[in-house]
Structures are given as C-alpha cells and as structure tokens.
N, C-alpha and C positions, 0 to 999 in steps of 0.2 A: 478492509477497515484499517485506518491509521489511528493509533491511540494518542491521547493527550490528557494526562492525569490532571493537569492544571485547569482544564475546562470541565472536568468531571466532579471536582470537589472544591469546596470553599476553603479547605484546609491547606492553604498555600504553604509549601515547605514541609508539610507533614510527611512522616514516614509510613502513615497508614495507607496502604495501597489496596485495601479490600475492595474499594469501589472499582478500581481498575481490574482487579481479578474477577469481580462479578461481571464486568462488561465482556471480558474475554470468554468467560463461561457461557454467557448469553449469546455471543457471536458464534461459538461452536454449535450451540443448540439450534441457532437459526440457519446454519449452513453456510456461513461466510467462508469463502475459499481461502483467503489469505489475511492474516492479521499482522500488521507491521507495528512492532513495538518501538515507538519513537518517543523515548522518555529521556531527554537530555537533563543533566543536572543531578541525576540520582547517583549516589555512591555506587561503586562497582558491585559491592556485595548485594545491595538491594536490587540493582538492575539484573544481576545474575539470578537472584531468587525469583523475581517476577517472571523472567523469561522461562526459567525452569518449570515454574508452576503452570505457566501458560501452555508449555509443551505437554505437560502431564494432562492438562484439561482437554487436549485435542485427541488423546488416545482413543482409537476406535472410530474416529471421524475422518472427514476429508479435509479438514482445516489445517493449514500450514502456518507456522509462526516464523516470521523473519525479523531480524533485529536491525534497526536503523544504524548504519555506519560501524558499529562496534563488532568487528570481526572476532575479536578475542572473546567477547561475551557470548556471541553466537555459538562459537565452538565449545566453550566451557559449559554452557547451559544446555547444549544439545538441540539448539534451534534447527528448524528445517532450512533456514537460509539467512542471507544477509542482504540488506538494501543499502546501496552506496549513493551518496550525494555526488553532485557534479565535481566537488573538490576533494572527494575521498581518494584513497589510494587507488592506483590503476588496477583494473581487473586482473591483469596478468600477475600481479603481486598477491592477489587474494586467492587465486586458484590453488596454489600449492599448500595453502594454510588450511583450507576447508576440505571436506570429503567430496567425492565425486557426486554424491547424491544431494549436496547442498545447493539450494537455489541461489542464484546471484542476480539481483536486480539493480537498476541504476536510474536515477532521475536525469531527465534531459529537458531542455527548454527550447531547442531549435533543431532544424534539420542537420545543421553542421555538427552539433553535439551528438545527435543520434547516429549519424554516419561514422563519426569517430569512434564511438563506443562499439558500434556494430563490427568495425574492422579491427578492434583491439583485443578481442578474446571472447571466450564463451560467456555470454550473458543470456540469462533465461527470459528476462522481460525488461522492458523500459517503462518508466512512469513519466508521462509527458504532461507538462503544464507550465504555467497555470492557465487553464482553459478559460474559465469564467471568474469573475471577481469573487473573493471569498473573505470572510471575516478574519480568518487566521493569517492572511497575508495581504493586508490592505495596501493599496498603492503599487503592488508589484506589476511587472509587465505581463500582459495577457497574450496568449497565442491564439485564442479563439478556435472555432471549429476548423477554419481553413489551415491554421498552423498545425493543429492536431492531425488533420487529414494529410498534410504534406509530410509529417514525420512518419505516419503509418505507411505511406507510399514509398518512403525512402529506404526502409529497412525490412528485413524478413523476420525480425524479432517481434514477438507479441508486444503490443503497446497497451498500457493501461492509462486512462485519462484521470487527471486529478485537478481539483480547483473548481469549487462551486457546483459540485455534482449533486443531482437530485433525480428522483424517479421521473419527474416531468421532462427532464432533458435527456433521459437515458436513450431514447430511440435515436435522436439526432447524433448523440455520441456514437452509438453503435453503427450508424450509417457512414461514419468516417472510416470504419474498418478497425477501430479499437476493439480489443477483446473484453474489456471490462472497465470498471471505474474504481477509484480509491477516494475515500471520504472519511470524515469524522462526524461533522455536524448532522448530516442526513441520517446517520445511524443512531445518533444519541439525542436528537431533539426530543424534549420531554413528551410531546404529544404523539411521537412516532412509535409504532410497534416494530421492533427490529426484524422479526420474522416477516412481517408484511412488507417492510422496505426491501429486504433481500429478495422476496418473491416478486415484488414489483419491478426491481431492476432486471431480474432474469426474464420475466415476461416481455418487457420492452425490448431486450436484446434479441429474444427469440423472434419477435414480430419483425424486427429490423432485418434479421437474417432471411426470413421468409420473403420479405419484400424485395431484398436484393437478389434472391434466387429467381 
C-alpha cells in the first residue's frame, strides 16, 4: 500500500494525520506486506512522527514500513526500509547510511532503468510502472503488461507493479512474473473492504502461480 493523505481527508494542509494513522493500522490488521509512506510536503517533525507511529503499529505483524525517498527520516524513525525514486540518490550512497536489515526499493519505468539499478548495488525490490492509467498520474506514459513483463524478465530482483492496480487485473499482473502490486485507490475506495481486497489480491496471485506451474 502507498499512502496519500491528501486523498484521505478534505483537510488540505491540515496537520491532523489521524486518518492516515488509522489507515496504517487497518493495513496492518488486513495483512498488507509493505506500507510505503509517501507524504511529501509534511514538515520533517510530523513525517518522522507518522513513520515512527506506523512502525509501532506493525509490531508483532509481518507488515513492513518503508519511507518514500527520505533516507534520513527512515533512519531516524526506525522504518524497515526506504523507497527511492528514479531521481533519488544512488543506491550505493544509501547503503552505508542504513542498517543491513533495511529494505531498499526503487521505482523504474523501463528495462534500461531496471538493468541500471540491478547492476548498481543491493536493491531488494523494484516498483515498475506506470502499468495502467491511474487517477493519481493522469497523462503519464504507460508501460502496459508487456513493458512490465520485459522488466521482470530483465532482472533477478523482485518486481512490484504499480499504476491502475485492481483485484480484477491481479491475475494478469501475476502472470507477468511480478511478485506483487502497489496501490492506493484499490485499498481505500469507500465501498471496498481492505481485508477483502488484500485477500482478493493474494488469491489471484496464488491462482496465477498454480496456472504457471
């Protein structure tokens, strides 16, 4: 799950992050594997607080918290990892800053980027997209299923698909060889039950694996 407080609350610019905290708690309860805190524009103090509280909420669960781009906040708040954008600092500069147990992920949008990241240092996963059209990034270049499949085939690093993800599309995503999906809208749509969505994704991925075997 990727967070976006601006789409959770009508209180634009508000420092009330209780809705975001509630979402993280619900994600942990539903068994979400990875929560990416992607909250640009927050003061450092508030961002560190929300990450720290999110980490506390995961205790005793299998959910991991990663922070988008802010390596310093990830380290300070004790996050489980950091997610780097294409233009973020090189992975080899991040590695000496974080602990060996810290997850490092990176966004990629092409085979060329994926291969460059793969050869540059220890990255635990790639997030590849944008696969399908999405409200959060209107008009952006799409890689589609074939682009996703090409990225998966080009590297040995686990690849997570992002962009227009839904349970309905989960099986075709899984059939590309991607290990999972990243999304905001599908997890938070008002009529959706988060636990049911997570279970739905898992079931579709499991069915795809059985089919491929």
